C-alpha positions in Angstrom: -166.8 -189.6 130.8 -165.1 -186.4 131.2 -168.3 -184.5 131.0 -169.5 -186.3 133.8 -166.7 -185.2 136.2 -167.3 -181.8 134.6 -170.9 -181.6 135.5 -169.9 -182.5 139.4 -167.7 -179.2 139.3 -170.9 -177.0 138.1 -173.1 -178.5 140.9 -170.8 -178.8 144.0 -168.3 -176.3 143.1 -165.2 -175.1 141.3 -162.9 -178.1 139.8 -159.7 -176.0 139.9 -157.0 -178.8 140.7 -155.0 -176.2 142.7 -157.8 -175.5 145.4 -157.8 -176.9 148.6 -160.1 -177.0 151.6 -158.5 -176.3 155.4 -157.4 -179.3 156.9 -158.6 -181.4 154.1 -156.0 -184.2 154.1 -156.1 -184.4 157.9 -159.7 -185.0 158.0 -159.7 -187.6 155.2 -156.9 -189.3 157.1 -158.8 -189.4 160.4 -162.3 -190.4 158.8 -160.0 -193.3 156.9 -159.0 -194.3 160.6 -162.7 -194.1 161.9 -164.0 -195.8 159.1 -161.3 -198.7 159.3 -162.1 -199.4 163.0 -165.8 -199.4 162.1 -165.5 -201.6 159.2 -163.0 -203.8 161.5 -166.3 -204.7 163.7 -168.6 -205.1 160.5 -166.0 -207.5 159.0 -165.7 -209.5 162.3 -169.6 -209.5 162.5 -169.8 -211.0 158.9 -167.2 -213.7 159.9 -169.2 -215.0 162.8 -172.5 -214.0 163.2 -174.3 -216.9 161.0 -172.2 -219.2 163.1 -173.0 -217.8 166.2 -176.7 -217.7 165.2 -176.4 -221.3 164.4 -174.7 -222.2 167.9 -177.8 -220.6 169.6 -180.1 -222.0 167.3 -178.7 -225.5 165.9 -182.0 -226.7 164.9 -183.4 -223.9 163.1 -182.8 -222.1 159.7 -182.8 -218.6 160.7 -179.1 -218.4 161.5 -178.8 -215.4 159.6 -181.7 -213.5 161.5 -179.4 -211.6 163.8 -177.1 -210.2 160.8 -180.7 -209.2 159.1 -181.8 -207.6 161.9 -178.4 -205.5 161.9 -179.7 -204.5 158.4 -183.0 -203.7 159.5 -181.6 -201.4 162.2 -179.7 -199.7 159.4 -182.2 -199.2 156.9 -184.8 -197.8 159.5 -182.1 -195.5 161.0 -180.4 -194.3 157.8 -182.5 -191.2 156.9 -183.0 -190.2 160.6 -179.3 -190.4 161.2 -178.8 -188.1 158.2 -181.4 -185.9 159.2 -180.0 -185.9 162.6 -176.4 -185.1 161.3 -177.8 -182.3 159.3 -178.9 -180.8 162.4 -176.3 -181.4 164.9 -173.3 -181.8 162.4 -171.2 -185.0 161.5 -168.8 -185.2 164.5 -171.9 -185.4 167.1 -173.7 -187.7 164.6 -170.7 -190.1 164.3 -170.2 -190.0 168.0 -173.7 -191.1 168.7 -173.8 -193.7 166.4 -170.7 -195.2 168.0 -172.3 -195.2 171.3 -174.9 -197.5 169.7 -172.2 -199.7 168.6 -171.0 -200.0 172.2 -174.4 -200.7 173.4 -175.0 -203.5 170.6 -171.6 -205.1 171.2 -172.2 -205.3 175.0 -175.7 -206.4 174.5 -174.6 -209.3 172.0 -172.0 -210.5 174.3 -174.4 -210.8 177.3 -177.0 -212.4 175.1 -174.6 -215.1 173.6 -173.5 -215.8 177.3 -177.0 -216.2 178.3 -177.9 -218.3 175.4 -180.9 -216.1 174.2 -181.1 -216.5 170.5 -184.1 -213.9 170.2 -182.5 -211.2 172.2 -179.3 -211.7 170.4 -181.1 -211.3 167.0 -182.8 -208.2 168.7 -179.4 -206.6 169.7 -178.5 -206.7 166.0 -180.8 -203.8 165.7 -178.5 -201.4 167.9 -175.4 -202.5 165.9 -177.7 -201.7 162.6 -178.1 -198.2 164.0 -174.3 -197.8 164.5 -173.8 -198.9 160.8 -176.0 -196.5 159.6 -174.2 -193.5 161.0 -170.6 -194.9 160.1 -171.6 -195.5 156.6 -172.0 -191.9 156.0 -168.1 -191.2 156.6 -167.7 -191.7 152.8 -170.1 -188.9 152.1 -168.3 -187.0 154.8 -165.2 -187.5 152.9 -166.8 -185.5 150.1 -168.0 -182.7 152.3 -164.5 -181.9 153.4 -162.9 -182.5 149.9 -162.8 -180.0 146.9 -164.4 -181.4 143.9 -161.1 -182.3 142.0 -160.0 -184.3 145.1 -163.6 -185.7 145.7 -163.3 -189.2 144.1 -160.1 -189.9 145.4 -161.2 -189.0 149.0 -163.8 -191.3 148.8 -161.7 -193.7 147.6 -159.1 -193.3 150.4 -161.5 -193.3 153.0 -163.0 -196.7 151.8 -159.2 -198.0 151.5 -159.4 -198.0 155.4 -161.2 -201.2 154.9 -157.8 -202.7 154.1 -157.3 -202.6 158.1 -160.6 -204.0 158.5 -159.8 -206.8 156.0 -156.8 -207.7 158.1 -157.8 -206.8 161.7 -161.4 -208.0 161.7 -160.9 -211.9 160.7 -157.8 -211.7 162.9 -160.0 -210.4 166.0 -162.5 -213.1 165.4 -159.9 -215.8 165.4 -158.5 -214.4 168.8 -161.6 -213.7 170.4 -164.5 -216.0 169.5 -163.2 -218.3 172.6 -162.2 -215.2 174.7 -165.1 -216.0 177.0 -165.4 -219.7 176.6 -167.6 -221.7 176.9 -169.9 -219.0 175.3 -168.3 -219.3 171.6 -168.2 -215.9 169.8 -169.1 -213.4 172.9 -165.7 -212.1 173.0 -166.0 -211.0 169.4 -168.9 -208.8 170.2 -167.1 -207.5 173.3 -164.3 -206.4 170.9 -166.7 -204.4 169.0 -167.5 -202.4 172.0 -163.8 -201.7 172.6 -163.5 -200.6 168.7 -166.6 -198.3 169.1 -164.7 -196.6 172.4 -161.4 -195.9 170.3 -163.6 -194.6 167.3 -165.2 -192.1 169.6 -161.7 -190.5 170.5 -160.5 -190.3 166.9 -164.0 -188.5 166.0 -163.3 -185.8 168.2 -160.3 -184.6 166.3 -162.2 -184.3 163.0 -163.5 -181.1 161.8 -166.3 -180.6 159.1 -167.3 -177.5 157.2 -169.8 -175.4 159.0 -173.7 -175.8 158.0 -174.8 -173.5 155.5 -176.8 -170.4 157.2 -180.3 -170.7 155.5 -181.7 -167.5 154.0 -185.0 -166.8 152.8 -183.7 -166.8 149.2 -181.9 -170.2 149.5 -183.5 -172.7 147.1 -185.0 -175.9 148.5 -183.9 -178.0 146.2 -185.8 -180.3 143.6 -188.2 -183.0 144.7 -186.9 -186.4 145.3 -189.0 -187.7 142.5 -187.3 -185.1 139.9 -183.9 -186.1 141.1 -184.7 -189.8 140.9 -185.8 -189.4 137.0 -182.0 -188.4 136.1 -180.5 -191.4 134.3 -177.2 -191.1 136.1 -179.1 -191.2 139.4 -180.8 -194.4 138.3 -177.3 -196.0 137.4 -175.8 -194.9 140.6 -178.7 -196.2 142.7 -178.8 -199.4 140.8 -174.8 -200.0 141.2 -174.6 -199.3 145.0 -177.8 -201.5 145.6 -177.4 -204.5 143.5 -173.5 -204.4 144.2 -174.0 -204.3 147.9 -176.9 -206.7 147.6 -175.3 -209.3 145.7 -171.8 -209.4 147.7 -173.9 -209.7 150.9 -176.0 -212.4 149.6 -172.9 -214.6 148.3 -170.7 -213.4 151.4 -173.2 -214.3 154.1 -173.8 -217.6 152.7 -170.3 -218.6 152.3 -169.3 -219.4 155.9 -172.4 -221.7 155.9 -171.6 -223.3 152.6 -168.0 -223.9 153.7 -169.0 -225.3 157.0 -171.4 -227.8 155.1 -168.3 -228.7 152.9 -166.5 -229.8 156.0 -164.3 -226.7 156.4 -163.5 -225.0 160.1 -164.5 -221.5 161.1 -160.8 -220.6 161.0 -161.0 -221.6 157.1 -164.1 -219.5 156.5 -162.5 -216.4 158.5 -159.6 -216.9 156.3 -161.7 -216.8 153.2 -163.5 -213.8 154.5 -160.3 -211.9 155.2 -159.2 -212.1 151.7 -162.5 -211.3 150.4 -162.5 -208.1 152.6 -159.0 -207.3 151.2 -160.4 -207.6 147.8 -163.1 -205.3 148.7 -160.9 -202.4 150.2 -157.7 -202.7 148.8 -158.3 -201.7 145.2 -159.8 -198.3 147.0 -156.2 -196.8 146.9 -156.4 -196.8 142.9 -160.2 -196.7 142.3 -160.5 -193.1 142.4 -157.7 -192.8 140.1 -159.5 -195.1 137.8 -162.6 -193.3 137.9 -161.1 -190.0 137.0 -159.2 -191.9 134.0 -162.0 -193.8 132.7 -165.1 -192.6 134.3 -167.6 -194.0 136.5 -169.7 -196.0 134.1 -166.7 -197.9 132.9 -165.3 -199.0 136.4 -168.9 -200.0 137.4 -169.2 -202.1 134.4 -166.0 -203.7 135.4 -167.4 -204.4 138.8 -170.4 -206.2 137.1 -168.0 -208.3 135.1 -166.3 -209.2 138.3 -169.3 -210.1 139.7 -170.3 -212.6 137.1 -166.9 -214.3 137.2 -167.5 -215.0 140.8 -170.8 -216.6 139.9 -169.0 -218.8 137.4 -166.3 -219.8 139.8 -168.6 -220.8 142.6 -170.7 -223.0 140.3 -167.5 -224.6 139.0 -166.5 -226.2 142.4 -166.5 -226.4 146.1 -162.6 -226.8 147.0 -160.8 -223.9 149.0 -159.3 -222.6 146.0 -162.8 -222.0 144.5 -163.9 -220.2 147.7 -161.1 -218.2 148.0 -160.9 -217.1 144.4 -164.6 -216.1 144.1 -164.9 -214.2 147.1 -161.7 -212.1 146.3 -163.3 -211.1 143.0 -166.6 -210.5 144.7 -165.0 -207.9 146.8 -163.3 -206.2 143.7 -166.7 -206.1 141.9 -168.3 -204.6 145.0 -165.5 -201.9 145.2 -166.0 -201.0 141.5 -170.0 -201.1 141.8 -170.1 -199.1 145.1 -167.5 -196.5 145.0 -168.3 -196.1 141.4 -172.0 -195.8 142.3 -171.0 -193.3 145.4 -169.0 -191.2 143.4 -171.6 -190.9 140.5 -174.4 -190.2 142.9 -172.4 -186.9 144.2 -172.9 -185.7 140.5 -176.8 -185.8 140.7 -177.6 -183.5 143.5 -177.2 -179.7 144.5 -175.7 -178.9 148.0 -179.2 -178.2 149.6 -180.2 -181.7 148.4 -177.5 -183.7 149.6 -178.9 -185.0 152.6 -182.0 -186.3 151.4 -180.5 -187.8 148.3 -177.6 -189.5 150.4 -180.4 -190.6 152.9 -182.6 -191.9 150.1 -179.9 -193.9 148.3 -178.7 -195.5 151.6 -182.3 -196.4 152.7 -182.5 -198.6 149.3 -179.0 -200.0 149.6 -179.8 -201.1 153.3 -183.3 -202.4 152.3 -181.5 -204.7 149.5 -179.2 -205.6 152.3 -182.0 -206.9 154.6 -183.6 -209.1 151.8 -180.2 -210.5 150.8 -178.9 -211.3 154.5 -182.2 -212.9 155.3 -182.3 -214.9 152.0 -178.6 -215.8 152.2 -179.4 -218.4 155.2 -182.7 -219.7 153.8 -181.4 -220.2 150.5 -178.3 -222.0 152.0 -180.2 -224.2 154.4 -183.0 -225.0 151.9 -182.0 -225.3 148.4 -178.0 -224.9 148.6 -175.2 -223.1 147.3 -175.8 -223.4 143.8 -179.2 -221.5 143.9 -177.5 -218.9 146.2 -175.4 -218.0 143.3 -177.8 -218.2 140.6 -180.2 -216.0 142.4 -177.8 -213.1 142.0 -177.4 -213.6 138.1 -180.6 -211.5 137.2 -180.1 -208.6 139.5 -176.4 -208.1 137.8 -178.1 -208.5 134.3 -180.5 -205.7 135.2 -177.5 -203.3 135.9 -175.8 -204.4 132.5 -179.1 -203.6 130.7 -179.1 -200.0 132.7 -175.6 -199.3 131.7 -176.3 -200.2 128.1 -179.5 -198.0 128.2 -177.5 -195.2 129.4 -174.8 -195.5 126.8 -177.4 -195.4 124.1 -178.9 -192.4 125.7 -175.8 -190.7 127.0 -177.0 -187.4 125.3 -179.7 -187.3 128.1 -179.5 -186.7 131.7 -175.9 -185.7 132.0 -176.6 -182.8 134.4 -179.3 -181.9 137.4 -181.6 -179.3 136.1 
């Protein structure tokens, strides 16, 4: 896998280990803090969204519709968000994204108080736009880093999720009755506050200036040509299916636990440890990628996902839910960070915005499908079917990795 890392240098710049960029570590630290607060809101929503939906629509089956609408907002705005940041810069783009988050949090809070399930679901669109912007912070970490530091920068920024893993469920426990009797309304008020704090942090971040376009500057290859690269296919599949499989099982877990007699605080505890499993490994994932290569780390992530399914299918005690969700988080971490880092090896600088936007469009589209399916599968056919539905997509990634290894002499570098 050394050749893959070397490829990154040829595409994106020198890989001189001693090379640095001005303010690189400061910017990575600020991005880590910004993403940590944004992810805190996201973890909080994951812990309570389906339960809030069930509270507003107790006799229905569309409990995960509010979360699905969030992913619809993410998918519809991910490419426009990237194009907007290309025009106005990362700082202003991230600031606008947090403003959408504040609006979405306040509107969600109001709709829960008013017991309006339809408007509550629609408010998820605003939170989705918010998420579409902050998801680019991982790519912003690559923008402010040298090629030699890039995988670690992405990993460190994603490690901000450790804060989210602890703070998100704790916030849900302390705010879901804050505005009683409107259960969960206080959680969304907390999201608005988190967005306001993040806006302040963002103002201290600096990003490389946009390169001035000249007549001689190449436009880059077509998306079709880029997408034909074997590395690109593996990178996108890993991110899509890693996120989709995680999202399906994670979203259904609070509903499954409630059906098994567990309380909301129990599911919040499991989600907390799941989020730790997602983000705590980020402290060393970048180092593992540099040592063993992206493909190996992605493969380990797929194996963790399969172990998750085996545990979930073996029982419904607290220990099963807890251990499976921790492994699910670890599998997501390796697949998503491995895929994200691998993707940076597949494009030239002038192609990065359209490639990143296309990748996230596919990832968020998968999240829409899985978030909506989670509630339907759990309510109609049960927990076993939720887990079995994940096996085939994971098998597709496995086959793709084997295919790449058998044809490793092709597609190692963009033309």
